[in-house]
C-alpha positions in Angstrom: -29.0 48.1 50.7 -29.2 44.9 52.8 -26.8 42.1 53.2 -26.6 40.2 50.5 -26.9 43.7 48.0 -23.5 45.2 49.5 -22.1 41.0 49.0 -22.4 41.6 45.5 -21.5 44.3 44.9 -18.4 45.0 47.2 -16.8 40.6 46.6 -16.6 42.4 42.7 -14.8 45.7 44.5 -12.9 42.9 45.8 -11.2 41.4 43.7 -10.5 44.4 41.0 -8.8 45.9 44.2 -6.5 42.6 44.4 -5.3 43.0 40.9 -4.4 46.6 40.7 -2.2 45.9 43.4 -0.8 42.0 42.3 -0.3 44.1 39.1 1.5 47.5 40.9 3.8 45.4 43.1 6.9 44.5 42.9 8.1 40.6 41.7 9.3 38.9 44.4 13.6 38.1 44.3 14.1 35.1 43.9 16.3 33.6 46.2 19.9 33.4 44.6 20.8 28.9 44.0 23.5 27.6 46.1 27.3 27.9 44.9 29.4 25.4 46.0 33.2 26.5 45.2 34.4 22.5 45.8 33.1 21.4 42.6 32.9 22.3 38.8 31.4 21.5 35.9 35.0 19.2 35.1 34.3 16.9 38.2 31.0 16.0 36.7 30.8 12.1 36.2 30.7 12.5 32.0 28.2 9.1 31.4 29.2 7.2 27.7 26.7 5.7 25.9 27.2 2.0 25.7 28.0 1.1 22.0 27.8 -2.9 21.4 29.1 -4.7 18.4 26.2 -4.5 15.3 25.6 -8.1 14.3 26.1 -8.8 10.1 23.7 -9.7 8.5 24.7 -13.7 7.6 23.0 -16.4 6.0 23.5 -18.5 2.5 21.3 -17.1 0.6 22.3 -13.2 1.9 22.7 -10.4 -1.2 20.6 -13.0 -3.5 17.7 -11.6 -4.9 15.1 -14.0 -6.4 11.5 -12.5 -7.8 8.7 -14.2 -8.7 5.8 -12.8 -11.6 3.0 -14.6 -11.8 0.3 -14.0 -12.8 -2.4 -11.9 -10.3 -5.4 -12.9 -12.1 -4.8 -16.2 -12.6 -5.0 -16.6 -8.8 -1.6 -18.0 -8.4 -0.8 -15.9 -5.2 -1.2 -19.0 -3.6 1.3 -20.4 -5.6 3.9 -17.5 -4.7 3.4 -17.6 -1.2 4.5 -21.3 -1.1 7.3 -21.0 -3.2 8.8 -17.7 -1.4 8.1 -19.6 2.5 9.9 -22.7 0.9 12.9 -20.9 -0.4 13.4 -18.1 2.8 13.6 -21.6 5.2 15.6 -23.0 3.0 18.0 -19.6 1.7 18.5 -17.8 5.0 18.6 -14.2 4.1 17.6 -14.2 0.7 15.4 -11.4 -0.3 12.3 -13.0 -2.1 10.1 -10.4 -4.5 6.2 -10.8 -5.4 5.1 -9.1 -8.2 2.6 -9.0 -10.9 3.0 -10.0 -14.9 1.9 -7.5 -16.8 -0.4 -8.5 -20.5 1.3 -7.3 -23.4 0.3 -3.1 -23.8 -2.4 -4.1 -26.5 -3.9 -5.8 -23.4 -3.5 -3.0 -20.9 -5.2 -0.8 -22.9 -8.0 -2.8 -24.0 -8.7 -4.0 -19.9 -8.7 -0.3 -19.0 -11.5 0.5 -22.6 -13.8 -1.9 -21.2 -15.3 -0.2 -17.8 -15.9 2.8 -19.9 -17.7 0.0 -22.4 -19.5 -0.9 -19.3 -21.2 2.3 -17.9 -21.9 3.4 -21.5 -24.2 0.6 -22.5 -25.4 0.3 -18.3 -25.9 4.1 -19.3 -28.0 3.9 -22.7 -30.1 1.6 -21.5 -31.2 3.7 -18.2 -31.7 6.7 -20.7 -31.6 6.0 -24.2 -34.9 8.0 -25.2 -32.2 11.6 -23.9 -29.5 10.0 -25.5 -30.7 9.1 -29.6 -32.4 12.6 -30.1 -28.6 14.5 -29.1 -26.7 12.5 -31.2 -28.8 13.5 -33.7 -31.5 9.8 -33.9 -34.8 11.1 -34.2 -35.8 7.6 -32.9 -34.0 4.8 -31.0 -32.9 1.7 -33.3 -34.4 -0.8 -32.9 -32.1 -2.7 -30.1 -32.4 -0.7 -27.9 -36.0 -1.3 -27.3 -35.0 -5.0 -27.1 -32.3 -4.2 -24.3 -35.1 -1.9 -22.6 -37.9 -4.4 -22.9 -35.4 -6.4 -20.3 -34.0 -4.0 -18.4 -32.4 -5.5 -15.7 -31.4 -8.8 -17.2 -29.3 -6.5 -20.2 -27.8 -4.9 -17.7 -26.2 -7.6 -15.4 -25.4 -8.8 -18.7 -23.2 -6.4 -20.0 -21.8 -6.0 -16.4 -20.5 -9.9 -16.9 -19.5 -10.0 -19.6 -17.3 -6.8 -19.5 -16.2 -8.1 -16.4 -15.1 -11.6 -18.3 -14.3 -9.8 -21.0 -11.1 -7.8 -18.6 -10.3 -11.1 -16.8 -9.3 -12.5 -19.9 -7.6 -9.3 -21.7 -5.4 -9.0 -17.6 -4.2 -13.2 -18.4 -0.9 -14.0 -18.6 -0.8 -16.7 -17.4 2.9 -16.8 -16.4 4.5 -17.8 -13.6 8.2 -16.1 -13.7 11.4 -16.9 -11.4 14.2 -14.5 -11.9 17.7 -15.1 -9.8 19.3 -11.9 -9.7 17.9 -10.6 -12.5 18.8 -14.1 -14.6 15.1 -15.9 -16.0 15.5 -19.2 -13.6 12.3 -21.0 -14.5 9.4 -19.4 -17.0 5.7 -21.1 -17.4 5.3 -19.2 -20.6 7.7 -21.3 -22.1 7.7 -25.1 -20.1 4.3 -24.5 -19.7 4.1 -26.3 -15.8 4.4 -24.4 -12.4 7.9 -25.7 -10.9 8.1 -28.0 -8.8 10.0 -27.2 -5.1 12.7 -29.4 -5.1 13.2 -28.5 -8.9 12.9 -24.4 -7.5 15.4 -24.8 -4.9 18.5 -26.7 -6.5 17.8 -24.4 -9.6 18.8 -20.8 -7.0 21.1 -23.5 -5.3 23.1 -23.7 -8.5 22.7 -19.8 -9.1 24.0 -18.8 -5.6 26.4 -21.0 -6.0 27.5 -19.6 -9.9 27.2 -15.8 -8.0 29.5 -16.4 -5.6 32.0 -18.3 -8.3 31.9 -15.8 -10.2 32.4 -13.1 -7.4 
């Protein structure tokens, strides 16, 4: 055997023997920690956390909540955000909540049905030859061939008309302002938006009345 072969055979044997030796050799004894008889646990200084006095929230509007329920599909969000910023600057500490004013239940139900009708009509335009025979029709009706002749125009018209109808059903035209659960201004009754000065005076009057009652 040459030197390279001896090295290749001897190195694994050396590593194996060293592992066996370290496995059966006793663990070294750790030196004992120095013990000082003059130091006791009771003599260690205790560090107490500093307690800072909490600052109670204050402000002329603290404890009052204003809710602005607006029609989100009518693009009233910008006006609602403007009124919210105005009230928060005029009455520090006031809580202003923005929310969508929902339409009546029948309109909400119809708005959920409109997308189903949209996809149904588009599906019939795309595959009416296979759908009508499964429904028991010997041949598709005449209006199907008219829509099929202008396939893309019919699908685009169905989509746009459905979106318009859905937006109309979700449109309420509402901008209702509540202060502490009481109606302060209603666009549905007044048929107009409140002015900033007008709304500020209405909210200030409500806040004063709530303090007098308390």
